[in-house]
TIMI-246784 format. One record per residue (C-alpha): chain; residue in three letters; y negated, x negated, z negated. Coordinates in nm, 4 decimals, padded with zeros to 6 digits, always signed. Each point is the difference from the previous one (the first is absolute). Example, Ala and Ser with C-alpha at 12.3 -4.5 7.8 and 13.67 -1.06 7.14 Angstrom:
BEGIN
SITE / cadena / residuo / yy / xx / zz
SITE / A / ala / +00.4500 / -01.2300 / -00.7800
SITE / A / ser / -00.3440 / -00.1370 / +00.0660
//
This chain:
BEGIN
SITE / cadena / residuo / yy / xx / zz
SITE / A / met / -17.1033 / +07.8087 / +00.7422
SITE / A / ala / -00.0788 / +00.0214 / +00.4050
SITE / A / lys / +00.2208 / +00.3147 / +00.1162
SITE / A / ala / +00.1561 / -00.2411 / +00.2574
SITE / A / phe / +00.1531 / -00.2058 / -00.2584
SITE / A / gln / +00.1674 / +00.3393 / -00.1681
SITE / A / lys / +00.3215 / +00.0926 / +00.0403
SITE / A / ile / -00.0317 / +00.3290 / +00.2243
SITE / A / phe / +00.3035 / +00.2647 / +00.0408
SITE / A / thr / +00.0102 / +00.3257 / +00.1821
SITE / A / lys / +00.3407 / +00.1527 / -00.0393
SITE / A / ile / +00.0745 / +00.1873 / -00.3298
SITE / A / thr / +00.3439 / +00.0671 / -00.0783
SITE / A / gly / -00.0243 / +00.2973 / -00.2667
SITE / A / ile / -00.2472 / +00.1578 / -00.2309
SITE / A / thr / +00.0188 / +00.2129 / -00.2472
SITE / A / lys / -00.2749 / +00.1557 / -00.1956
SITE / A / ala / -00.1714 / -00.3012 / -00.1266
SITE / A / thr / +00.1883 / -00.2774 / +00.1508
SITE / A / cys / +00.0795 / -00.1647 / +00.3172
SITE / A / ser / +00.2513 / -00.2093 / +00.1156
SITE / A / leu / -00.0008 / -00.2862 / +00.2883
SITE / A / lys / +00.2020 / -00.3281 / +00.0972
SITE / A / ala / -00.2296 / -00.3186 / -00.0945
SITE / A / thr / +00.0437 / -00.3488 / -00.0783
SITE / A / gly / -00.2169 / -00.2345 / -00.1848
SITE / A / val / -00.1228 / +00.2691 / -00.2350
SITE / A / gly / +00.0173 / +00.0084 / -00.4057
SITE / A / tyr / +00.0414 / +00.2140 / -00.2859
SITE / A / asp / -00.3372 / +00.1653 / -00.0971
SITE / A / glu / -00.1803 / -00.0874 / +00.3248
SITE / A / leu / -00.2786 / +00.2378 / +00.0817
SITE / A / ala / -00.0247 / +00.1304 / +00.3709
SITE / A / ser / -00.1329 / +00.2314 / +00.2175
SITE / A / val / +00.1553 / +00.3473 / +00.1544
SITE / A / gly / -00.1900 / +00.1263 / +00.2431
SITE / A / gly / -00.3028 / -00.0404 / -00.2071
SITE / A / arg / +00.1429 / +00.0308 / -00.3083
SITE / A / leu / +00.0472 / -00.2237 / -00.2938
SITE / A / ala / +00.4125 / -00.0560 / -00.0801
SITE / A / gln / +00.2004 / -00.2352 / -00.2239
SITE / A / val / +00.3375 / -00.1407 / +00.0850
SITE / A / val / +00.1954 / +00.1508 / -00.2708
SITE / A / lys / +00.3619 / -00.0938 / +00.1474
SITE / A / ile / +00.1593 / -00.2527 / +00.2213
SITE / A / val / +00.3339 / -00.0219 / +00.1276
SITE / A / asp / +00.0694 / -00.2774 / +00.2244
SITE / A / asp / -00.2540 / +00.1112 / +00.2941
SITE / A / glu / -00.0598 / +00.3482 / -00.1188
SITE / A / val / -00.2962 / +00.0645 / -00.1589
SITE / A / thr / -00.1426 / +00.2932 / -00.2028
SITE / A / leu / -00.3862 / +00.0213 / -00.0477
SITE / A / gln / -00.1401 / +00.2539 / -00.2843
SITE / A / val / -00.2846 / +00.1806 / +00.1959
SITE / A / phe / -00.2308 / +00.0573 / -00.3171
SITE / A / glu / -00.2003 / +00.3332 / +00.2190
SITE / A / gly / +00.3217 / +00.1473 / +00.0927
SITE / A / thr / +00.1743 / -00.0081 / +00.3533
SITE / A / glu / -00.0801 / +00.3055 / +00.1309
SITE / A / gly / -00.1011 / +00.0029 / +00.3957
SITE / A / ile / +00.1045 / -00.3558 / +00.0006
SITE / A / pro / +00.1847 / -00.0523 / +00.3423
SITE / A / thr / +00.3059 / -00.2246 / +00.0317
SITE / A / asn / -00.2271 / -00.2152 / +00.2343
SITE / A / ala / -00.2186 / -00.0360 / -00.2303
SITE / A / glu / -00.2028 / -00.3787 / -00.0159
SITE / A / val / +00.1475 / -00.1939 / -00.3277
SITE / A / val / -00.1655 / -00.2814 / -00.0796
SITE / A / phe / +00.0840 / -00.2474 / -00.3134
SITE / A / met / -00.2608 / -00.1469 / -00.1727
SITE / A / gly / +00.2012 / -00.3214 / -00.1361
SITE / A / lys / -00.1515 / +00.0633 / -00.3232
SITE / A / ala / +00.1080 / +00.2514 / -00.3227
SITE / A / pro / -00.2799 / +00.2107 / -00.1923
SITE / A / ser / -00.2260 / -00.2128 / -00.1313
SITE / A / leu / -00.3575 / -00.0028 / -00.2324
SITE / A / lys / -00.3153 / -00.2126 / +00.0419
SITE / A / val / -00.0255 / -00.1378 / -00.3697
SITE / A / ser / -00.3579 / -00.1130 / -00.1403
SITE / A / glu / -00.2109 / +00.0862 / -00.2805
SITE / A / gln / -00.1362 / +00.2767 / +00.2460
SITE / A / leu / +00.2692 / +00.2252 / -00.0800
SITE / A / ala / -00.1551 / +00.0676 / -00.3087
SITE / A / ser / -00.1940 / +00.3573 / -00.0184
SITE / A / arg / +00.1427 / +00.1329 / +00.3107
SITE / A / phe / +00.2492 / +00.2767 / +00.0776
SITE / A / leu / +00.2346 / -00.0753 / +00.2696
SITE / A / asn / +00.3088 / +00.1748 / +00.2405
SITE / A / ala / +00.3334 / -00.0677 / -00.0023
SITE / A / tyr / -00.0890 / -00.2897 / +00.3112
SITE / A / gly / -00.2434 / -00.1202 / -00.2677
SITE / A / glu / -00.2961 / +00.0999 / +00.2125
SITE / A / pro / -00.3076 / +00.1447 / -00.1667
SITE / A / ile / -00.0249 / +00.3425 / -00.0561
SITE / A / asp / -00.3556 / +00.0124 / -00.1817
SITE / A / gly / -00.1752 / -00.0272 / +00.2435
SITE / A / gly / -00.0927 / -00.4399 / -00.0546
SITE / A / gln / +00.0402 / -00.2704 / +00.1867
SITE / A / pro / +00.3507 / -00.1260 / +00.1235
SITE / A / ile / +00.1625 / -00.2482 / -00.2548
SITE / A / asn / -00.0322 / -00.3300 / +00.0995
SITE / A / gly / +00.2438 / -00.2995 / -00.1939
SITE / A / arg / +00.3640 / -00.1266 / +00.0628
SITE / A / glu / +00.2380 / +00.1855 / +00.1962
SITE / A / val / +00.3355 / +00.0444 / -00.2712
SITE / A / glu / +00.3175 / +00.1519 / +00.0985
SITE / A / ile / +00.0511 / +00.3048 / -00.2446
SITE / A / gly / +00.3502 / +00.0801 / -00.1771
SITE / A / gly / +00.0691 / -00.4118 / -00.0844
SITE / A / pro / +00.2731 / -00.1098 / -00.2387
SITE / A / ser / -00.0228 / +00.0387 / -00.3871
SITE / A / val / -00.1168 / -00.2696 / -00.1990
SITE / A / asn / +00.2206 / -00.2576 / -00.0807
SITE / A / pro / +00.1669 / +00.0229 / -00.3469
SITE / A / val / -00.1042 / -00.3870 / -00.0844
SITE / A / arg / -00.4043 / +00.0759 / +00.0985
SITE / A / arg / +00.0725 / +00.3134 / -00.2790
SITE / A / lys / -00.1392 / -00.0112 / -00.3375
SITE / A / gln / +00.0860 / +00.1957 / -00.2825
SITE / A / pro / -00.2359 / +00.3028 / -00.0515
SITE / A / ser / -00.2117 / -00.0799 / -00.2928
SITE / A / glu / -00.3612 / +00.1896 / +00.1045
SITE / A / leu / -00.1086 / +00.3600 / -00.1297
SITE / A / ile / -00.1263 / +00.1868 / +00.2476
SITE / A / ser / -00.2167 / +00.2867 / -00.1478
SITE / A / thr / -00.0669 / +00.3026 / +00.1491
SITE / A / gly / -00.1810 / +00.2287 / -00.2189
SITE / A / ile / +00.2357 / +00.2584 / -00.0464
SITE / A / ala / +00.1659 / -00.0082 / -00.3503
SITE / A / gly / +00.2978 / +00.1850 / +00.0921
SITE / A / ile / +00.0854 / -00.3320 / +00.1949
SITE / A / asp / -00.1869 / -00.2688 / -00.1748
SITE / A / leu / +00.0975 / +00.1103 / -00.3662
SITE / A / asn / +00.3359 / +00.1227 / +00.0532
SITE / A / asn / +00.1063 / -00.1732 / +00.3302
SITE / A / thr / -00.2201 / -00.3081 / +00.0214
SITE / A / leu / +00.0394 / -00.1380 / +00.3861
SITE / A / val / +00.0385 / -00.3857 / +00.0499
SITE / A / thr / -00.1571 / -00.1844 / +00.3492
SITE / A / gly / +00.2620 / -00.0435 / +00.2257
SITE / A / gln / +00.1967 / +00.3172 / -00.1291
SITE / A / lys / +00.1178 / +00.2791 / +00.2449
SITE / A / ile / +00.0331 / +00.3790 / -00.1296
SITE / A / pro / -00.0665 / +00.2959 / +00.1564
SITE / A / phe / -00.1691 / +00.3731 / -00.0891
SITE / A / phe / +00.2725 / +00.2282 / -00.0101
SITE / A / ala / -00.2104 / +00.4020 / +00.0654
SITE / A / asp / +00.0505 / +00.2897 / +00.1058
SITE / A / pro / -00.1970 / +00.0842 / +00.3422
SITE / A / asp / -00.2393 / +00.2494 / -00.2168
SITE / A / gln / -00.1149 / -00.2760 / -00.2440
SITE / A / pro / -00.3219 / -00.1769 / +00.0440
SITE / A / phe / +00.1445 / -00.3443 / +00.1004
SITE / A / asn / -00.2411 / -00.1001 / +00.2295
SITE / A / gln / -00.3062 / +00.0487 / -00.2309
SITE / A / val / +00.2412 / -00.2083 / -00.2516
SITE / A / met / +00.0055 / -00.2399 / +00.2372
SITE / A / ala / -00.3562 / -00.0450 / +00.0692
SITE / A / leu / -00.0397 / -00.0018 / -00.3848
SITE / A / val / +00.1788 / -00.3095 / -00.0039
SITE / A / ala / -00.1566 / -00.1448 / +00.2915
SITE / A / met / -00.2829 / +00.0133 / -00.1993
SITE / A / arg / +00.0823 / -00.1232 / -00.3158
SITE / A / ala / +00.2589 / -00.2509 / +00.0777
SITE / A / glu / -00.0774 / -00.3688 / -00.0802
SITE / A / ser / +00.0821 / -00.1884 / +00.2873
SITE / A / asp / -00.2233 / -00.1238 / +00.3135
SITE / A / lys / +00.1329 / +00.1876 / +00.2323
SITE / A / ile / +00.1549 / +00.3381 / +00.0521
SITE / A / ile / +00.2149 / +00.1001 / +00.3271
SITE / A / leu / +00.0287 / +00.3293 / +00.0645
SITE / A / gly / +00.2632 / +00.0860 / +00.2624
SITE / A / gly / +00.0097 / +00.4382 / +00.0951
SITE / A / met / +00.2754 / +00.1452 / +00.1556
SITE / A / gly / +00.0093 / +00.3546 / +00.1104
SITE / A / met / -00.4067 / +00.0650 / -00.1349
SITE / A / thr / -00.1689 / +00.3201 / +00.0615
SITE / A / asn / -00.3410 / -00.0270 / +00.1231
SITE / A / asp / -00.1012 / +00.1229 / -00.3703
SITE / A / asp / +00.2112 / -00.2712 / -00.1785
SITE / A / tyr / -00.1508 / -00.2584 / +00.2427
SITE / A / leu / -00.3259 / +00.0769 / -00.0193
SITE / A / phe / +00.0542 / +00.0372 / -00.4066
SITE / A / phe / +00.0638 / -00.3323 / -00.0263
SITE / A / lys / -00.2631 / -00.1421 / +00.2329
SITE / A / asn / -00.2684 / +00.1922 / -00.1903
SITE / A / thr / +00.1343 / -00.0798 / -00.3130
SITE / A / phe / -00.0299 / -00.4088 / +00.0508
SITE / A / thr / -00.3059 / +00.0572 / +00.1583
SITE / A / asn / -00.1974 / +00.2041 / -00.2701
SITE / A / ala / +00.1864 / -00.2918 / -00.2252
SITE / A / gly / -00.1864 / -00.2323 / +00.1670
SITE / A / ala / +00.3726 / -00.1982 / -00.0214
SITE / A / leu / +00.0301 / -00.0351 / +00.4029
SITE / A / asp / -00.0320 / -00.3986 / -00.0294
SITE / A / arg / +00.3033 / -00.0031 / -00.1517
SITE / A / ile / +00.2486 / +00.2186 / +00.1946
SITE / A / val / +00.1959 / -00.0065 / +00.2694
SITE / A / ser / +00.1497 / +00.3435 / +00.1874
SITE / A / phe / +00.2277 / +00.0864 / +00.2277
SITE / A / ile / +00.0297 / +00.3064 / +00.0746
SITE / A / asn / +00.2371 / +00.2435 / +00.2260
SITE / A / thr / -00.0982 / +00.3759 / -00.0218
SITE / A / thr / +00.2423 / +00.2940 / +00.0901
SITE / A / glu / -00.2131 / +00.0403 / +00.3310
SITE / A / asp / +00.1249 / -00.3278 / +00.0738
SITE / A / pro / +00.3819 / -00.0502 / +00.1660
SITE / A / ser / +00.2221 / -00.0289 / -00.3134
SITE / A / val / +00.1971 / -00.3309 / +00.0805
SITE / A / glu / -00.3310 / -00.1522 / -00.0129
SITE / A / arg / +00.0648 / +00.0072 / -00.3581
SITE / A / leu / +00.2570 / -00.2873 / +00.0308
SITE / A / leu / -00.2408 / -00.2469 / +00.0690
SITE / A / ile / -00.2038 / +00.0818 / -00.3080
SITE / A / pro / +00.1272 / -00.1470 / -00.3135
SITE / A / asp / +00.0294 / -00.3205 / +00.2168
SITE / A / met / -00.3402 / -00.0047 / +00.1114
SITE / A / ala / -00.1232 / +00.0383 / -00.3511
SITE / A / leu / +00.2562 / -00.2521 / -00.1210
SITE / A / thr / -00.0697 / -00.2531 / +00.2460
SITE / A / ala / -00.3955 / +00.0497 / -00.1025
SITE / A / ala / +00.0872 / -00.0299 / -00.3457
SITE / A / glu / +00.1814 / -00.3389 / +00.0257
SITE / A / tyr / -00.2889 / -00.1016 / +00.1929
SITE / A / phe / -00.2050 / +00.0291 / -00.3228
SITE / A / ala / +00.2915 / -00.1141 / -00.2639
SITE / A / val / +00.0965 / -00.2641 / +00.1960
SITE / A / glu / -00.3022 / -00.1651 / +00.1815
SITE / A / lys / -00.2686 / +00.1220 / -00.2390
SITE / A / asn / +00.2007 / -00.0261 / -00.3303
SITE / A / glu / -00.1195 / +00.3488 / -00.1051
SITE / A / lys / +00.1444 / +00.2783 / -00.2038
SITE / A / val / +00.1263 / +00.2576 / +00.2499
SITE / A / leu / +00.1069 / +00.3416 / -00.0607
SITE / A / val / +00.1158 / +00.2151 / +00.2384
SITE / A / leu / +00.0327 / +00.3601 / +00.0075
SITE / A / leu / +00.2816 / +00.1961 / +00.2315
SITE / A / thr / -00.0350 / +00.3848 / +00.0425
SITE / A / asp / +00.2399 / +00.1805 / +00.0890
SITE / A / met / +00.3412 / -00.1539 / +00.0559
SITE / A / thr / +00.1361 / +00.2463 / +00.0382
SITE / A / asn / -00.1802 / +00.0742 / +00.3421
SITE / A / tyr / +00.1372 / -00.3576 / +00.1011
SITE / A / ala / +00.3415 / +00.0606 / -00.0390
SITE / A / asp / -00.0210 / +00.3321 / +00.1307
SITE / A / ala / -00.1559 / -00.1416 / +00.3304
SITE / A / leu / +00.3238 / -00.3222 / -00.0144
SITE / A / ala / +00.1899 / +00.3243 / -00.0042
SITE / A / ile / -00.1631 / +00.1962 / +00.2903
SITE / A / val / +00.0737 / -00.3524 / +00.2369
SITE / A / ser / +00.3569 / -00.0586 / -00.1366
SITE / A / asn / +00.0735 / +00.3399 / +00.0920
SITE / A / arg / -00.1418 / -00.0095 / +00.3436
SITE / A / met / +00.1937 / -00.3129 / +00.0000
SITE / A / asp / +00.3203 / +00.2121 / -00.0359
SITE / A / gln / +00.0350 / -00.2650 / -00.3100
SITE / A / ile / +00.2502 / +00.1748 / -00.2229
SITE / A / pro / -00.2160 / +00.1551 / -00.2868
SITE / A / ser / +00.0812 / -00.1065 / -00.3814
SITE / A / lys / -00.0671 / +00.1899 / -00.3462
SITE / A / asp / -00.2392 / +00.2736 / +00.0760
SITE / A / ser / -00.0868 / -00.0542 / +00.4039
SITE / A / met / -00.1307 / -00.3429 / -00.0928
SITE / A / pro / +00.1206 / -00.3292 / +00.1620
SITE / A / gly / +00.3162 / -00.2011 / -00.1303
SITE / A / ser / -00.3097 / -00.2983 / -00.0172
SITE / A / leu / -00.2190 / +00.2031 / -00.1959
SITE / A / tyr / +00.0606 / -00.2162 / -00.3265
SITE / A / ser / -00.0792 / -00.3887 / +00.2387
SITE / A / asp / -00.2816 / +00.1825 / +00.1718
SITE / A / leu / -00.1299 / +00.0697 / -00.3545
SITE / A / ser / +00.0909 / -00.3285 / -00.1596
SITE / A / lys / -00.2026 / -00.1724 / +00.2908
SITE / A / ile / -00.2933 / +00.1627 / -00.1460
SITE / A / tyr / +00.0135 / +00.0151 / -00.3537
SITE / A / glu / +00.1731 / -00.3565 / -00.0233
SITE / A / lys / -00.3964 / -00.1781 / +00.0968
SITE / A / ala / -00.1147 / +00.0817 / -00.3190
SITE / A / val / -00.0546 / -00.3734 / -00.1504
SITE / A / gln / -00.1401 / -00.2226 / -00.2675
SITE / A / phe / -00.1159 / -00.3081 / +00.2139
SITE / A / pro / -00.0163 / -00.3644 / -00.2564
SITE / A / asp / -00.3704 / -00.0555 / +00.1278
SITE / A / gly / -00.1214 / +00.3496 / -00.1340
SITE / A / gly / -00.0160 / +00.2437 / +00.2970
SITE / A / ser / +00.2666 / +00.3135 / -00.0301
SITE / A / ile / +00.0748 / +00.3017 / +00.1396
SITE / A / thr / +00.1019 / +00.3027 / -00.2108
SITE / A / ile / +00.1157 / +00.3189 / +00.2310
SITE / A / ile / -00.0276 / +00.3582 / -00.1686
SITE / A / ala / +00.1662 / +00.2830 / +00.2304
SITE / A / val / -00.0335 / +00.3770 / -00.0114
SITE / A / thr / +00.3295 / +00.1519 / +00.0943
SITE / A / thr / -00.0096 / +00.3914 / -00.0121
SITE / A / leu / +00.2508 / +00.1736 / -00.1301
SITE / A / ser / +00.1746 / +00.2970 / +00.1994
SITE / A / gly / +00.0478 / +00.2899 / -00.2741
SITE / A / gly / +00.0113 / -00.2660 / -00.2695
SITE / A / asp / +00.3371 / -00.1719 / +00.1564
SITE / A / ile / -00.0105 / -00.3485 / -00.1518
SITE / A / thr / +00.3607 / -00.0070 / +00.1560
SITE / A / his / -00.1141 / +00.0142 / +00.3455
SITE / A / ala / +00.0566 / -00.2903 / +00.2183
SITE / A / val / -00.3601 / -00.1281 / +00.0115
SITE / A / pro / -00.0612 / -00.0160 / -00.3960
SITE / A / asp / +00.3564 / -00.1100 / -00.0452
SITE / A / asn / -00.0640 / -00.3003 / +00.1977
SITE / A / thr / -00.2986 / -00.0858 / -00.1448
SITE / A / gly / +00.1344 / -00.0035 / -00.3238
SITE / A / tyr / +00.2563 / -00.2688 / +00.0760
SITE / A / ile / -00.3102 / -00.2609 / +00.1570
SITE / A / thr / -00.3139 / +00.0555 / -00.2340
SITE / A / glu / -00.0450 / -00.0858 / -00.3629
SITE / A / gly / -00.0325 / +00.3448 / -00.1660
SITE / A / gln / -00.1612 / +00.3370 / +00.1128
SITE / A / leu / -00.3344 / +00.1689 / -00.1064
SITE / A / tyr / +00.0300 / +00.4198 / -00.0058
SITE / A / leu / -00.2872 / +00.1999 / -00.0078
SITE / A / arg / +00.0269 / +00.3614 / -00.1851
SITE / A / arg / -00.2056 / +00.3117 / -00.0515
SITE / A / asp / -00.0350 / +00.0622 / -00.3944
SITE / A / ser / -00.0267 / +00.3509 / -00.0600
SITE / A / glu / -00.1479 / -00.0895 / -00.2991
SITE / A / ile / -00.3371 / -00.1465 / +00.0798
SITE / A / gly / -00.0139 / +00.1117 / +00.3913
SITE / A / lys / -00.0045 / -00.3505 / +00.1304
SITE / A / val / +00.2573 / -00.2603 / +00.1858
SITE / A / ile / +00.1199 / -00.2552 / -00.2129
SITE / A / val / +00.1826 / -00.2702 / +00.0339
SITE / A / asp / +00.3323 / +00.0961 / -00.1165
SITE / A / pro / +00.1228 / -00.2386 / -00.2990
SITE / A / phe / +00.3689 / +00.1021 / -00.0082
SITE / A / arg / +00.1000 / -00.0597 / +00.3888
SITE / A / ser / -00.2549 / -00.2397 / +00.0671
SITE / A / leu / +00.1134 / -00.3936 / -00.0671
SITE / A / ser / -00.1318 / -00.2956 / +00.0936
SITE / A / arg / +00.3122 / -00.2952 / -00.0263
SITE / A / leu / -00.2894 / -00.3072 / -00.0321
SITE / A / lys / -00.2168 / +00.1146 / -00.2915
SITE / A / gln / +00.1553 / -00.2172 / -00.2515
SITE / A / leu / -00.1243 / -00.2948 / +00.2020
SITE / A / val / -00.3663 / +00.0789 / -00.0917
SITE / A / thr / -00.0195 / +00.2630 / -00.2710
SITE / A / gly / -00.0960 / -00.1728 / -00.3431
SITE / A / lys / -00.0113 / -00.2904 / +00.1897
SITE / A / lys / -00.3083 / +00.0321 / +00.2083
SITE / A / thr / -00.0960 / +00.3407 / -00.1186
SITE / A / arg / -00.1004 / -00.0137 / -00.4014
SITE / A / his / +00.3031 / -00.1044 / -00.2073
SITE / A / asp / +00.0356 / +00.4020 / -00.1753
SITE / A / his / +00.0894 / +00.1389 / +00.3822
SITE / A / pro / +00.3785 / +00.0060 / -00.0121
SITE / A / gln / +00.0216 / +00.1587 / -00.3374
SITE / A / val / -00.2599 / +00.2769 / +00.0480
SITE / A / met / +00.1242 / +00.1038 / +00.3651
SITE / A / asn / +00.3627 / +00.0843 / -00.1599
SITE / A / ala / -00.1260 / +00.1371 / -00.3132
SITE / A / ala / -00.2193 / +00.2115 / +00.2710
SITE / A / ile / +00.3009 / +00.0874 / +00.2062
SITE / A / arg / +00.2260 / +00.0872 / -00.2880
SITE / A / leu / -00.2489 / +00.2311 / -00.1709
SITE / A / tyr / -00.0345 / +00.1502 / +00.3480
SITE / A / ala / +00.3657 / +00.0322 / -00.0083
SITE / A / asp / +00.0019 / +00.1908 / -00.3203
SITE / A / ala / -00.2640 / +00.2219 / +00.0939
SITE / A / ala / +00.2104 / +00.0942 / +00.3256
SITE / A / asn / +00.3084 / +00.0955 / -00.2299
SITE / A / ala / -00.2528 / +00.2236 / -00.2363
SITE / A / arg / -00.1266 / +00.1968 / +00.3204
SITE / A / thr / +00.4112 / +00.0449 / +00.0911
SITE / A / lys / +00.0335 / +00.1491 / -00.3819
SITE / A / met / -00.3246 / +00.2088 / +00.0667
SITE / A / glu / +00.1478 / +00.1645 / +00.3183
SITE / A / asn / +00.3487 / +00.0236 / -00.1581
SITE / A / gly / -00.1560 / +00.2004 / -00.3051
SITE / A / phe / +00.0474 / -00.2568 / -00.2491
SITE / A / asp / -00.2621 / -00.0520 / -00.2992
SITE / A / leu / -00.2253 / -00.2872 / +00.0707
SITE / A / thr / -00.0565 / -00.2363 / -00.2973
SITE / A / asp / -00.3346 / -00.1818 / -00.1276
SITE / A / tyr / +00.1026 / -00.3168 / +00.2103
SITE / A / asp / +00.1562 / +00.2113 / +00.3355
SITE / A / asn / -00.4086 / +00.1633 / -00.0056
SITE / A / arg / -00.1567 / -00.3677 / -00.0512
SITE / A / thr / +00.2042 / -00.0827 / +00.2978
SITE / A / leu / -00.1115 / +00.2636 / +00.2473
SITE / A / ala / -00.3533 / -00.0754 / -00.0942
SITE / A / phe / +00.0359 / -00.3355 / +00.0314
SITE / A / ala / +00.1473 / +00.0329 / +00.3543
SITE / A / lys / -00.2582 / +00.1862 / +00.0993
SITE / A / asp / -00.2255 / -00.2264 / -00.0617
SITE / A / tyr / +00.2128 / -00.2552 / +00.0790
SITE / A / ser / -00.0049 / +00.1269 / +00.3247
SITE / A / glu / -00.3521 / +00.1102 / +00.0380
SITE / A / lys / -00.1699 / -00.3331 / -00.0868
SITE / A / leu / +00.2921 / -00.2305 / +00.1395
SITE / A / leu / +00.2032 / +00.1164 / +00.1941
SITE / A / ala / -00.2037 / +00.1867 / +00.2717
SITE / A / ile / -00.0613 / -00.1900 / +00.3020
SITE / A / asp / -00.3753 / +00.0832 / +00.0121
SITE / A / val / -00.0223 / -00.2181 / -00.3471
SITE / A / asn / -00.1344 / -00.3018 / +00.0965
SITE / A / leu / +00.0248 / -00.2921 / -00.2686
SITE / A / asp / +00.0354 / -00.3622 / -00.0375
SITE / A / thr / +00.3740 / -00.0994 / -00.1916
SITE / A / thr / -00.1843 / -00.1055 / -00.3233
SITE / A / glu / -00.2345 / +00.3615 / +00.0191
SITE / A / met / +00.3633 / +00.2056 / +00.0525
SITE / A / leu / +00.1385 / -00.2013 / -00.3089
SITE / A / asp / -00.2732 / +00.0865 / -00.2180
SITE / A / val / +00.0493 / +00.3496 / +00.1011
SITE / A / ala / +00.3282 / +00.0231 / -00.0939
SITE / A / trp / +00.0001 / -00.1670 / -00.3189
SITE / A / ala / -00.2715 / +00.2600 / -00.0603
SITE / A / leu / +00.2498 / +00.3261 / +00.0956
SITE / A / phe / +00.2260 / -00.1924 / -00.2705
SITE / A / val / -00.2348 / +00.0016 / -00.2700
SITE / A / lys / -00.1078 / +00.3717 / +00.0816
SITE / A / tyr / +00.3434 / +00.1301 / +00.0079
SITE / A / phe / +00.2494 / -00.2232 / -00.2091
SITE / A / thr / +00.0492 / -00.2301 / -00.2508
SITE / A / gln / +00.0737 / -00.2995 / +00.0061
SITE / A / ala / +00.3998 / +00.0315 / -00.0337
SITE / A / glu / +00.0269 / +00.2671 / +00.2185
SITE / A / val / -00.1345 / -00.2058 / +00.2498
SITE / A / asn / +00.2341 / -00.2756 / -00.0889
SITE / A / ile / -00.2077 / -00.3204 / +00.1537
SITE / A / lys / +00.0277 / -00.3397 / -00.1618
SITE / A / gln / -00.2153 / -00.0406 / -00.3136
SITE / A / glu / -00.2163 / -00.3169 / +00.0788
SITE / A / leu / -00.1245 / +00.2162 / +00.3321
SITE / A / val / -00.0893 / +00.2953 / -00.2262
SITE / A / asp / -00.1622 / -00.1985 / -00.2479
SITE / A / ile / -00.2062 / -00.1121 / +00.2926
SITE / A / phe / -00.0819 / +00.2950 / +00.1903
SITE / A / trp / +00.0696 / +00.3047 / -00.1713
SITE / A / lys / -00.3464 / -00.0277 / -00.2617
SITE / A / glu / -00.1790 / -00.0917 / +00.3689
SITE / A / asn / +00.0796 / +00.3534 / +00.1603
SITE / A / glu / +00.0217 / +00.1783 / -00.3453
SITE / A / tyr / -00.3353 / +00.1998 / +00.0949
SITE / A / ser / -00.0023 / +00.0107 / +00.3299
SITE / A / met / +00.0934 / +00.2970 / +00.1192
//
């Protein structure tokens, strides 16, 4: 749009560290503007008083700075050219490649109308047994990884991106270190998987409020591939705690009264508008969301994981197993609330029974470990459960194990045969008759 037809103002009535205010008419929420040459966005309108969030901060902006409203909200150019590209929070290339050509679509639109949704029923495999075996994911599901900041959650996300059975992977990185950004870039490039991955990256060197654009950019790209191309799309968002911190920064600088843990009162709806974009379409396209939420000191009651738990359909926990010295997907604290839609239906029919038996025996091992730590004598069964738990963690729960679901089930059966009797495993006899002999000598 030519500058002559844009709304231009030169009288700013109020300035904070992140926002500026002025009197203006004919502008809308989320509309982009330029304030003294810096990109900004409308975040509040009260009568003719308009508040703009300045992404780079307001330091040095005078009250007579030129404010130019652009007449549009943030947008992304969508096309097949998005595949293999690394873009910033504004959808601009950061990989040295050519600008994206395509149809311009405003980001941050509403979630899908319920009448256009289909009951999720398709398996999405990640190659990680702690997920596929015990907490199977379904296309159209939304689920977070809860992890401590020192755990290798970005490595896990990269593994999921490499192994997941999906047509497109959309990565949204918020507050990444340059090392993490280069890790993802090198991993995707070396694996030759760039042609199915689109990455939107905000690093620690970028303004923190730009993180607020990353999820909407990622989900706008996901909607293009899922709706217009009928593709199975997996969206990976890391780290949603950084996103929430950016929300808090803007809220506090706008003098809004903070809620729990200094988070804005709108946190639940802010998170919901992201997670509710997960959907299974009747025509076959789908958007599945896996998002990392880092925990502060393991505090699950913090406002960010607490609100997230109410919105999502389960959670995945990472934990370092001291017995094997590796990070595992914790079988006790992790839960996929939709797994029953596919386990035994889209996977082998013994899956539910094997999954439940393995978790029960792993729990028995935890009880045996407690007995040992408290100085009680262990039975032969206790010792066998402890040996089983170590093997189970090493061969199935560790995040570096890469097996398909059928191989995972076979490994579990082999461990049952190695350490227990048929009665101790307590699986339906018709399944034991099929799978016990097959795995009797596989270990």
